[in-house]
VEXMIZA-670148 format. One line per 5 residues: number of its first residue (from 1); for each residue x negated, y, z negated of N, C-alpha, C. Coordinates in steps of 0.02 Angstrom, whole numbers. Atoms other than C-alpha are relative to their C-alpha. Layout:
N
NUM) X Y Z X Y Z X Y Z ~ ...
# end
This chain:
256
1) -42 -60 0 0 0 0 -44 62 0 ~ 38 -62 -2 -70 169 49 28 49 -51 ~ -23 -50 47 -58 321 -62 64 34 25 ~ -61 -30 -28 72 396 57 61 -44 -13 ~ -56 46 12 181 240 42 20 -1 -73
6) -16 0 72 167 243 -148 38 62 -19 ~ -33 -63 16 217 426 -155 74 -4 22 ~ -69 5 -24 373 394 -49 39 -50 -42 ~ -34 50 41 415 238 -150 18 28 -68 ~ -13 -28 67 399 329 -317 53 54 2
11) -50 -52 -6 501 476 -255 70 -30 6 ~ -66 30 -11 643 364 -198 23 -43 -58 ~ -19 40 58 639 263 -359 6 42 -64 ~ -5 -44 58 642 415 -473 71 0 -27 ~ -65 5 34 785 433 -596 57 34 37
16) -54 -37 -33 882 562 -498 -25 31 65 ~ 24 -29 -63 817 580 -320 56 39 35 ~ -50 -42 -34 904 720 -226 17 -27 69 ~ -10 27 -67 885 626 -63 -49 -56 11 ~ 47 53 -16 796 480 18 -55 29 45
21) 57 -26 -38 622 524 81 -26 -56 45 ~ 21 48 -50 561 436 239 -68 15 29 ~ 63 -12 -34 404 416 341 5 60 47 ~ -10 -56 -45 479 541 462 -6 67 -37 ~ 6 -61 41 493 671 323 -74 16 -13
26) 71 -9 14 310 643 280 -37 25 61 ~ 33 -20 -62 255 658 461 13 73 16 ~ -18 -71 -14 348 823 480 -37 47 -46 ~ 35 -42 49 272 895 321 -74 5 17 ~ 72 1 -13 96 844 371 -19 40 63
31) 14 -40 -59 112 936 537 14 74 -12 ~ -14 -70 17 171 1096 451 -65 36 -19 ~ 60 -37 20 45 1236 416 -21 -16 -71 ~ 26 18 65 -67 1197 270 14 53 -53 ~ -11 -55 47 -44 1368 191 16 63 39
36) -15 -63 -35 16 1544 233 -65 32 23 ~ 61 -29 -28 -117 1613 349 15 69 29 ~ -10 -68 -22 -140 1795 395 -41 16 63 ~ 42 -20 -55 -287 1816 512 3 -47 59 ~ -2 49 -53 -267 1657 613 47 -56 -18
41) -46 55 15 -153 1505 629 -30 -49 -50 ~ 23 48 50 -165 1386 482 -2 -70 31 ~ 2 69 -24 -218 1206 518 59 -38 -31 ~ -53 39 29 -87 1072 488 -20 -27 -68 ~ 13 24 67 -72 1006 311 -44 -62 1
46) 40 61 -4 -146 839 365 -75 15 2 ~ 71 -16 -9 -311 926 406 -28 43 -57 ~ 23 -41 56 -321 1027 245 -50 -38 -42 ~ 52 32 41 -474 991 138 28 -20 -68 ~ -22 24 66 -446 890 -20 -28 45 -56
51) 28 -45 51 -552 1020 -111 50 53 -20 ~ -50 -50 16 -400 1134 -107 55 -28 -46 ~ -45 28 50 -306 1015 -221 -27 17 -69 ~ 20 -12 69 -308 1058 -406 -7 -67 -35 ~ 9 68 27 -366 880 -439 -55 -1 -52
56) 54 6 49 -474 824 -586 -68 -7 34 ~ 66 4 -29 -661 837 -555 -20 -72 15 ~ 16 71 -10 -677 649 -574 31 -25 65 ~ -34 21 -61 -550 623 -435 -34 31 61 ~ 35 -34 -55 -639 751 -325 -65 -36 17
61) 64 34 -11 -804 661 -348 10 -68 34 ~ -13 66 -28 -730 491 -307 21 6 73 ~ -20 -10 -70 -647 556 -149 -60 14 44 ~ 61 -16 -37 -814 626 -95 -41 -63 12 ~ 38 63 -6 -900 459 -129 31 -47 52
66) -35 43 -47 -768 370 -24 4 30 71 ~ -1 -32 -65 -790 492 120 67 29 18 ~ -66 -29 -12 -615 565 99 -6 76 -3 ~ 8 -72 -2 -616 746 154 64 38 14 ~ -62 -35 -17 -439 786 213 60 -33 -34
71) -62 26 30 -262 764 146 24 -62 39 ~ -21 57 -40 -223 648 292 -39 -63 -17 ~ 41 58 17 -369 533 251 18 -26 -70 ~ -17 20 68 -321 532 67 66 -39 0 ~ -64 34 -1 -141 483 105 -3 -68 34
76) 7 64 -36 -198 343 221 -42 -50 -39 ~ 43 44 40 -312 270 86 42 -48 -42 ~ -35 48 43 -250 109 2 -9 18 -73 ~ 3 -16 72 -209 137 -181 -53 -41 -35 ~ 48 44 34 -316 -12 -230 -72 25 10
81) 67 -26 -11 -469 72 -152 -17 56 -49 ~ 11 -54 48 -446 222 -266 -5 -28 -71 ~ -3 25 68 -402 125 -423 -57 -49 -15 ~ 56 47 11 -549 4 -398 -63 36 -23 ~ 57 -39 23 -669 145 -437 -1 0 -76
86) 2 12 72 -727 113 -614 18 62 -42 ~ -12 -61 39 -712 295 -668 66 34 18 ~ -63 -31 -21 -544 329 -585 56 -24 -46 ~ -50 19 49 -424 324 -732 71 10 26 ~ -70 -7 -21 -235 306 -716 24 72 -9
91) -21 -69 11 -215 481 -787 -23 45 57 ~ 25 -39 -57 -325 554 -649 40 -14 62 ~ -40 18 -58 -227 458 -519 69 32 -3 ~ -67 -30 8 -61 520 -589 -2 74 14 ~ 6 -72 -13 -121 701 -585 -10 14 74
96) 12 -8 -72 -183 681 -406 64 -11 38 ~ -64 13 -34 -17 606 -352 49 57 -11 ~ -45 -56 15 78 747 -438 -18 61 43 ~ 22 -56 -42 -27 877 -345 23 -10 73 ~ -21 13 -69 13 793 -179 75 9 9
101) -73 -9 -3 199 789 -217 17 74 0 ~ -13 -72 2 197 973 -262 -18 34 65 ~ 23 -29 -63 104 1010 -101 48 -17 57 ~ -40 23 -56 216 908 14 75 7 -11 ~ -72 0 15 386 897 -72 13 37 -66
106) -9 -37 63 394 1036 -204 70 -4 -28 ~ -69 4 23 583 1021 -211 14 -64 -39 ~ -11 63 34 564 844 -277 -37 -4 -67 ~ 39 0 62 448 890 -421 35 41 -53 ~ -35 -37 52 543 936 -580 -43 52 -35
111) 44 -47 34 390 1028 -645 -20 59 43 ~ 19 -54 -46 376 1142 -495 63 35 24 ~ -61 -35 -16 520 1266 -486 -12 53 54 ~ 5 -53 -49 557 1397 -355 -30 63 -32 ~ 28 -63 25 463 1560 -371 56 50 -11
116) -50 -50 17 567 1693 -456 -24 68 23 ~ 21 -63 -28 553 1852 -353 41 59 -26 ~ -42 -54 26 671 1956 -461 -41 61 -20 ~ 44 -55 18 524 2061 -520 -72 -25 7 ~ 70 21 -3 335 2061 -514 -16 -45 -59
121) 13 40 60 329 1995 -693 28 -70 6 ~ -32 66 -8 450 1854 -653 -38 -42 50 ~ 37 36 -50 351 1806 -499 -65 -29 -29 ~ 63 23 30 186 1796 -593 12 -57 -49 ~ -14 52 50 262 1694 -734 19 -66 34
126) -24 61 -32 344 1571 -614 -53 -35 42 ~ 54 35 -36 185 1537 -515 -52 -29 -48 ~ 49 25 49 78 1514 -671 25 -63 -35 ~ -26 55 41 192 1393 -763 -16 -69 26 ~ 16 67 -23 173 1241 -649 -73 -10 19
131) 69 5 -24 -6 1281 -600 -51 -8 -55 ~ 48 1 55 -92 1301 -770 33 -33 -60 ~ -32 37 54 -50 1172 -901 -24 21 -70 ~ 26 -22 64 -162 1240 -1039 35 64 -22 ~ -42 -56 22 -53 1358 -1141 -39 65 -8
136) 39 -62 12 -188 1481 -1196 -26 28 65 ~ 24 -23 -65 -262 1489 -1022 55 34 40 ~ -57 -29 -36 -91 1522 -947 18 69 -28 ~ -17 -64 31 -58 1661 -1072 -52 53 17 ~ 54 -48 -16 -227 1743 -1038 5 23 72
141) -5 -18 -71 -207 1737 -849 61 45 11 ~ -61 -40 -8 -30 1805 -864 -11 71 -27 ~ 14 -66 29 -90 1948 -975 -47 40 45 ~ 48 -34 -44 -234 1988 -857 32 22 66 ~ -35 -18 -61 -115 1991 -708 54 53 -13
146) -45 -55 17 -11 2120 -800 73 -15 11 ~ -70 18 -12 153 2027 -793 48 38 -46 ~ -42 -38 46 217 2132 -938 -19 73 -1 ~ 20 -70 -4 153 2299 -879 -75 5 15 ~ 71 -10 -11 -27 2360 -886 -39 -61 -21
151) 39 60 18 -152 2214 -882 -41 12 -63 ~ 38 -6 62 -234 2182 -1050 -74 -8 13 ~ 72 3 -8 -421 2205 -1068 -28 -65 -30 ~ 34 59 27 -544 2065 -1105 -9 8 -76 ~ 12 -13 71 -583 2146 -1273 64 -10 -40
156) -63 6 36 -400 2156 -1324 22 -73 -5 ~ -19 71 1 -368 1975 -1278 -48 -39 -46 ~ 47 32 45 -526 1925 -1371 21 7 -73 ~ -24 -11 69 -456 2003 -1530 63 -41 -13 ~ -62 38 9 -288 1917 -1502 -15 -73 -13
161) 14 72 6 -364 1743 -1485 -62 -15 -42 ~ 58 8 43 -514 1773 -1600 -57 -35 37 ~ 56 26 -39 -641 1736 -1463 -35 60 31 ~ 38 -55 -30 -773 1840 -1374 32 20 67 ~ -26 -23 -65 -729 1944 -1221 -29 -42 57
166) 30 42 -52 -850 1836 -1121 37 -67 5 ~ -38 63 -1 -753 1679 -1172 67 12 33 ~ -63 -16 -33 -592 1765 -1117 -11 2 76 ~ 15 -4 -71 -673 1803 -949 -9 -69 31 ~ 11 68 -25 -726 1621 -929 67 -37 8
171) -65 34 -2 -551 1557 -969 41 28 58 ~ -37 -31 -55 -474 1682 -848 -26 -25 68 ~ 29 21 -63 -594 1630 -711 22 -71 19 ~ -22 68 -13 -549 1446 -728 74 0 19 ~ -72 -3 -15 -363 1489 -729 13 27 69
176) -9 -29 -67 -378 1597 -573 -20 -50 54 ~ 19 51 -48 -468 1455 -484 56 -51 8 ~ -56 47 -4 -322 1341 -526 57 30 41 ~ -53 -33 -38 -201 1469 -453 -17 3 75 ~ 21 -3 -70 -303 1470 -291 15 -65 37
181) -15 63 -33 -253 1290 -257 56 10 51 ~ -47 -7 -56 -153 1266 -98 73 -6 -22 ~ -69 8 23 2 1214 -195 30 66 -20 ~ -24 -65 22 17 1387 -272 7 48 59 ~ -3 -44 -58 -21 1479 -111 61 -15 44
186) -58 19 -40 114 1380 -19 64 22 -34 ~ -60 -19 36 241 1417 -156 12 75 5 ~ -5 -73 -4 205 1604 -138 9 24 72 ~ -2 -17 -72 239 1602 50 38 65 14 ~ -39 -61 -13 371 1739 43 -41 62 -19
191) 41 -57 22 255 1856 -53 -54 15 52 ~ 53 -11 -49 111 1831 70 28 26 66 ~ -30 -24 -62 228 1857 216 14 75 -3 ~ -14 -71 8 280 2026 148 -65 41 0 ~ 64 -34 1 99 2075 114 -27 6 72
196) 26 0 -68 50 2026 291 39 48 44 ~ -42 -45 -40 196 2121 368 -20 73 -12 ~ 19 -69 17 146 2280 276 -69 17 29 ~ 67 -13 -24 -39 2266 320 -2 3 76 ~ 0 2 -73 -3 2224 501 28 65 30
201) -31 -61 -26 102 2381 522 -48 60 -6 ~ 46 -56 13 -42 2491 461 -61 0 46 ~ 56 9 -47 -184 2421 570 -67 28 -24 ~ 64 -22 27 -321 2487 455 3 -10 -76 ~ -1 12 72 -373 2471 272 58 37 -34
206) -62 -25 29 -215 2496 170 -11 14 -75 ~ 8 -15 71 -219 2584 -1 41 -48 -43 ~ -35 48 42 -175 2458 -135 57 33 -39 ~ -54 -35 35 -74 2589 -229 62 6 44 ~ -56 -5 -47 32 2612 -74 30 -69 13
211) -24 69 -10 43 2423 -49 46 -20 -58 ~ -42 16 58 113 2406 -226 70 30 7 ~ -64 -34 -9 250 2533 -188 40 -32 58 ~ -33 31 -57 288 2454 -19 29 -68 -18 ~ -24 66 21 303 2281 -96 62 7 -44
216) -58 -11 44 422 2347 -229 62 14 41 ~ -57 -16 -43 533 2415 -92 24 -62 38 ~ -18 58 -41 529 2259 17 26 -58 -42 ~ -21 55 43 550 2139 -130 58 20 -45 ~ -55 -25 41 686 2247 -211 -17 -3 -74
221) 20 -4 70 587 2265 -373 16 70 -26 ~ -18 -65 29 639 2404 -491 -61 45 -8 ~ 61 -40 5 458 2461 -508 -58 -39 32 ~ 57 34 -32 294 2423 -418 -45 -33 -51 ~ 47 33 47 165 2307 -495 -59 46 -15
226) 61 -40 15 14 2385 -583 -53 -13 53 ~ 48 6 -54 -121 2417 -455 -56 -50 -17 ~ 54 46 18 -258 2325 -550 24 -72 -2 ~ -28 68 1 -144 2176 -573 9 -27 71 ~ -10 21 -70 -100 2171 -388 -67 -16 32
231) 67 14 -26 -286 2179 -346 -21 -71 -18 ~ 20 68 22 -317 2021 -448 43 -52 35 ~ -43 50 -32 -167 1932 -373 -19 -10 73 ~ 19 5 -70 -223 1970 -196 -63 -43 10 ~ 60 41 -5 -386 1879 -234 15 -74 9
236) -19 69 -9 -289 1716 -227 -1 -20 73 ~ -1 15 -71 -283 1729 -38 -68 15 30 ~ 69 -6 -25 -453 1697 43 -6 46 61 ~ 4 -40 -61 -408 1797 199 8 75 -13 ~ -8 -71 16 -385 1962 107 -65 27 -31
241) 59 -33 27 -526 2082 68 20 69 -26 ~ -11 -68 23 -533 2246 -28 -67 33 -12 ~ 62 -37 10 -661 2382 -54 3 40 -64 ~ 5 -37 63 -718 2493 -196 45 62 0 ~ -44 -58 -4 -604 2633 -134 73 -17 -13
246) -69 20 14 -448 2533 -174 41 -13 62 ~ -35 19 -61 -404 2478 3 -2 -75 9 ~ -3 72 -13 -355 2305 63 13 -11 74 ~ -14 18 -70 -356 2223 234 -12 -75 8 ~ 10 71 -14 -361 2051 314 -66 -10 36
251) 63 16 -33 -524 1970 365 12 -10 75 ~ -5 9 -72 -550 1979 551 46 50 34 ~ -43 -50 -30 -426 2121 576 -40 61 19 ~ 34 -61 -22 -475 2281 664 8 55 -52 ~ -2 -53 50 -519 2414 537 -24 65 32
256) 17 -61 -35 -515 2585 621 -26 53 -49
# end
């Protein structure tokens, strides 16, 4: 049994499946774009690198040892080949399978809810919850992204959690790396689409302060997100760049 077959079997044997998932559903998903792309067409999900999964390091190392580099290769791998690796624990396998389900069939994963776009704060909270399981890390990332107004400083968070500001920075960095996983970027597709539409209409570096106001208008938010918070959130998309003057643009776009 391949990993793809096991995923479909487990989905259809779950306590309350919303529908029956078939090989055809899987084939369609794997041909869909891997992630929201701005500067160029995204490759199909099948060709996406396994490094973009938020998988345990042990699982990443084993996939590398087995020569598995893409999602398609991983799904075609027999389960026994993965589980025969002495260091591949059942817990690591379960987390890897969960990441694949969230990537391919997010509607079937009870732990991955739709993104709440009612406000900037609601959006940030809803993308963090399924992506970062560590409670303190999730709280720190949420505070740094300014989901409740102005982003909190490293020093202030250090006092709150009785740790050094450098330790807060380290925790935030790990949390942001988890948010960069393809599962989160795919869930935020509507947000990226709006960002891309705004930047495309400008055709040159766009002031982030103006982008915040434009997003608030397009997303029907009562107030724009804090500029510093939006800057950090935009870092989740590898195709976006910004400069020290507070402008943002897409890599490869013409900057007049």
